[in-house]
C-alpha positions in Angstrom: -135.4 -163.8 233.1 -136.6 -166.7 230.9 -139.0 -169.4 231.8 -138.0 -172.7 233.5 -139.7 -176.0 233.2 -139.3 -179.2 235.3 -140.2 -182.4 233.5 -140.6 -185.6 235.3 -138.9 -188.6 233.7 -139.2 -192.4 233.9 -137.1 -193.9 236.7 -134.7 -195.5 234.2 -134.1 -192.4 232.1 -130.5 -191.2 231.8 -130.0 -187.9 229.9 -126.4 -188.6 228.7 -127.1 -192.1 227.6 -130.5 -191.5 226.0 -129.7 -188.2 224.2 -126.4 -189.6 222.9 -128.1 -192.7 221.5 -128.6 -191.7 217.9 -126.7 -189.7 215.4 -129.3 -186.9 215.1 -128.1 -185.5 218.4 -125.0 -184.3 216.5 -127.1 -182.5 213.9 -127.9 -178.7 214.1 -129.5 -177.1 215.9 -128.9 -179.8 218.5 -125.8 -179.3 220.7 -124.5 -181.7 223.4 -122.1 -180.0 225.8 -119.5 -182.6 226.8 -118.2 -180.6 229.7 -121.5 -180.0 231.5 -123.3 -183.1 230.1 -126.2 -180.9 229.1 -128.2 -180.5 225.9 -129.4 -177.4 224.2 -131.1 -176.2 221.0 -133.7 -173.8 219.7 -137.3 -174.8 219.9 -139.9 -173.4 217.5 -142.9 -172.0 219.6 -146.0 -169.9 219.0 -144.5 -166.5 219.6 -141.2 -167.4 217.9 -138.1 -169.5 218.5 -136.6 -169.8 222.0 -133.2 -171.2 223.0 -133.5 -174.0 225.5 -130.8 -175.5 227.7 -131.6 -178.9 229.4 -129.9 -180.9 232.1 -130.8 -183.7 234.4 -131.3 -183.0 238.1 -130.4 -185.2 241.1 -134.0 -186.4 241.4 -133.9 -187.6 237.7 -136.1 -184.8 236.3 -135.1 -182.7 233.3 -134.7 -179.0 233.9 -135.3 -176.8 230.9 -134.2 -173.1 230.9 -135.4 -170.8 228.2 -134.0 -167.5 227.0 -137.4 -165.7 227.3 -140.7 -165.9 229.1 -143.0 -168.5 227.6 -146.8 -168.3 227.7 -148.7 -171.2 229.2 -149.5 -172.5 225.8 -145.9 -172.3 224.8 -144.8 -174.1 227.9 -147.2 -176.9 227.1 -145.8 -177.1 223.5 -142.2 -177.0 224.7 -142.9 -179.8 227.2 -144.3 -181.9 224.5 -141.3 -181.3 222.3 -138.9 -182.2 225.0 -140.8 -185.4 225.9 -140.7 -186.4 222.2 -137.0 -185.7 221.8 -136.0 -187.7 224.8 -138.6 -190.4 224.3 -139.9 -189.8 227.8 -143.3 -191.1 226.6 -141.7 -194.6 226.5 -142.4 -196.1 229.9 -140.2 -198.5 231.8 -142.6 -201.4 231.0 -141.8 -201.1 227.3 -138.0 -200.9 228.0 -138.3 -204.0 230.2 -140.1 -205.8 227.4 -137.3 -204.9 225.1 -134.6 -206.2 227.5 -136.6 -209.4 227.9 -136.4 -209.9 224.1 -132.8 -208.8 223.9 -131.1 -209.1 227.4 -127.8 -207.7 226.0 -128.9 -204.1 226.7 -130.4 -204.6 230.2 -127.2 -203.8 232.1 -126.6 -200.5 230.1 -130.3 -199.7 230.3 -130.4 -198.8 226.6 -133.8 -198.7 225.0 -134.8 -195.1 224.3 -133.6 -193.5 221.0 -133.1 -189.8 220.6 -135.2 -187.9 218.0 -136.3 -184.4 217.0 -139.0 -182.2 218.6 -141.4 -183.0 215.7 -141.9 -185.4 212.9 -141.2 -182.9 210.1 -137.6 -182.3 211.3 -137.0 -186.0 211.6 -138.3 -186.5 208.0 -136.0 -183.8 206.6 -133.0 -185.0 208.6 -133.6 -188.5 207.2 -133.7 -187.1 203.6 -130.4 -185.3 204.3 -128.8 -188.6 205.5 -129.6 -190.7 202.4 -126.9 -191.4 199.7 -124.4 -189.1 201.3 -121.5 -189.2 203.8 -122.1 -188.3 207.4 -120.0 -185.1 207.3 -122.1 -183.9 204.4 -125.3 -184.6 206.4 -123.9 -182.5 209.3 -123.1 -179.7 206.9 -126.5 -179.8 205.2 -128.3 -179.5 208.5 -126.0 -176.7 209.7 -126.6 -174.7 206.6 -130.4 -175.3 206.7 -130.4 -173.8 210.2 -128.0 -170.9 209.3 -129.8 -169.9 206.1 -133.5 -170.8 206.8 -133.8 -171.1 210.6 -135.3 -168.3 212.7 -133.1 -166.7 215.3 -133.9 -166.8 219.0 -133.5 -163.9 221.4 -130.1 -165.2 222.4 -128.9 -165.3 218.8 -129.1 -169.1 218.0 -131.0 -170.4 215.0 -133.5 -173.2 215.0 -134.5 -175.8 212.4 -136.6 -174.3 209.7 -140.3 -175.0 209.9 -142.3 -176.7 207.1 -144.0 -173.4 206.4 -140.6 -171.7 205.9 -139.1 -174.5 203.7 -142.3 -174.7 201.6 -141.7 -171.2 200.3 -137.9 -171.4 200.0 -136.4 -171.2 196.5 -134.8 -174.2 195.0 -131.6 -172.2 194.3 -131.4 -171.3 198.0 -131.6 -174.9 199.1 -129.2 -176.1 196.5 -126.7 -173.2 196.4 -126.7 -171.9 200.0 -127.9 -174.9 202.0 -126.0 -177.4 199.7 -128.6 -180.1 199.8 -128.0 -181.0 196.1 -130.7 -183.0 194.4 -132.8 -183.0 197.6 -133.9 -179.4 197.0 -137.2 -180.2 195.3 -138.0 -183.1 197.6 -137.5 -181.0 200.7 -139.9 -178.3 199.3 -142.4 -180.9 198.2 -142.4 -182.6 201.7 -142.7 -179.2 203.4 -145.7 -178.3 201.3 -147.4 -181.7 202.2 -146.9 -181.0 205.9 -148.1 -177.4 205.6 -151.2 -178.4 203.7 -152.0 -181.2 206.2 -151.5 -184.0 203.6 -149.1 -185.5 206.1 -150.6 -185.8 209.6 -148.0 -186.4 212.3 -150.6 -187.4 214.8 -151.9 -190.2 212.5 -148.3 -191.4 211.9 -147.7 -191.7 215.6 -151.1 -193.1 216.6 -150.5 -196.6 217.9 -154.0 -197.6 216.7 -152.7 -197.3 213.1 -150.7 -200.4 212.0 -147.0 -200.4 211.2 -147.9 -201.8 207.8 -150.3 -198.9 207.0 -147.8 -196.2 208.2 -144.9 -197.8 206.3 -147.0 -197.9 203.1 -148.0 -194.3 203.5 -144.4 -193.2 204.0 -143.4 -194.9 200.8 -145.8 -192.5 198.9 -143.9 -189.4 200.0 -141.4 -187.6 197.7 -137.9 -189.0 198.0 -138.9 -191.6 200.7 -137.8 -195.1 199.7 -137.6 -198.3 201.9 -134.5 -197.2 203.8 -135.8 -193.7 204.6 -139.3 -195.1 205.5 -137.7 -197.7 207.8 -135.7 -195.0 209.5 -138.6 -192.6 209.9 -140.6 -195.5 211.4 -138.3 -195.8 214.4 -138.4 -192.1 214.8 -142.1 -192.5 215.1 -141.6 -195.0 217.9 -142.2 -197.9 215.6 -139.3 -200.4 215.8 -140.7 -203.3 213.8 -138.8 -202.3 210.6 -135.2 -202.2 209.7 -133.4 -199.4 207.8 -130.7 -201.3 205.9 -128.0 -199.5 203.9 -124.3 -199.7 203.2 -123.6 -199.4 206.9 -125.7 -202.4 207.5 -123.7 -204.4 204.9 -120.5 -203.3 206.7 -121.9 -204.4 210.0 -123.1 -207.7 208.6 -119.6 -208.5 207.2 -117.4 -207.0 209.9 -119.3 -207.7 213.1 -121.8 -210.5 212.3 -119.3 -212.3 210.0 -121.8 -212.8 207.3 -120.6 -213.8 203.8 -122.0 -213.8 200.3 -123.2 -211.2 197.9 -124.6 -207.9 199.1 -128.1 -209.1 198.4 -127.5 -212.3 200.3 -126.2 -210.4 203.3 -129.2 -208.1 203.3 -131.4 -211.2 203.4 -129.3 -212.6 206.2 -129.6 -209.4 208.2 -133.4 -209.3 207.9 -133.6 -212.9 209.0 -131.1 -212.4 211.9 -133.1 -209.5 213.4 -136.5 -211.2 213.0 -136.0 -212.8 216.4 -136.4 -209.4 218.1 -139.9 -208.9 216.7 -141.3 -205.4 217.3 -138.0 -204.3 218.8 -135.8 -205.3 215.9 -134.7 -201.8 215.0 -133.6 -201.2 218.7 -131.5 -204.4 218.7 -130.0 -203.6 215.3 -129.3 -199.9 216.1 -127.7 -200.5 219.5 -125.3 -203.0 217.9 -124.3 -200.4 215.4 -124.0 -197.7 218.1 -121.8 -200.0 220.3 -119.5 -200.5 217.3 -119.2 -196.7 216.8 -118.5 -196.2 220.4 -115.8 -198.9 220.3 -114.1 -196.7 217.6 -114.8 -193.2 219.0 -115.4 -193.7 222.7 -118.7 -193.2 224.6 -121.1 -191.1 222.7 -121.6 -188.6 225.6 -117.9 -187.7 225.2 -118.4 -186.8 221.5 -117.9 -183.2 220.4 -120.2 -182.5 217.4 -117.7 -180.4 215.5 -114.9 -182.9 216.0 -116.5 -186.3 215.7 -118.5 -185.6 212.5 -115.5 -186.0 210.2 -114.5 -189.2 212.0 -117.6 -191.1 210.8 -116.4 -192.0 207.3 -116.1 -195.4 205.7 -112.3 -195.1 205.6 -112.1 -194.8 209.4 -114.2 -198.0 209.8 
């Protein structure tokens, strides 16, 4: 019988809402089960990968069930990974501060944004989401797991580690994982993480300024302003926007902005300045609400069905 963990959560945490709050919950190896309203994936641990199924208990806590016995150290690491994924380290005081700045989200309780168990996976997922359609992003991450991810005892594959991708051949990434021109960038990023040139603890340390972290991210291979802005929010830093073609669509269709694309980008930046350090939260939940108006509540989305629906032609 595998290990079980009970993880206490903030009083306002809601698994279905807070997991299904960002598109990465649809990317392998993540799987949201619509019927049971539970979340599962493989976590990379000291003694190897382990499949983990998570649900929310009546007392609000998260129950995590693993497919094998975990050592004490592995339990500690798994707990940290789950806390990061579900943003359980964001306290209710921070959420209330966001709702004070932007009261539109107080009734729904929105404030936490789903992310990966570690910074490296978030960075690679961001690279696979740039300059490409969402269905292709889904496919790239599925192939990365199938080809390069390690298999758990129950037969599911996890996301490949930095160490694994650092020694993966370019041809494997391009031909079998279908990442296209991103192949060299993924390997270069993996090597930087493996060698310690990228320090996740430094990136997430609140004592380091957003300006310094953003500037550092821009020095990484393949990380431009959009990718850096997106990684910032995955680090729990919401003072930057990640603006792209979806932002332009949102500005035109929802916010009724007019003018050239450059003019609309400037209007968007100015519009969200009012939300200060929470600007990405306000921006993202506006986008998410629009997506849900087209596809229904996110906790009802099936990964394999909804992926193809997120295309420009459908919006």
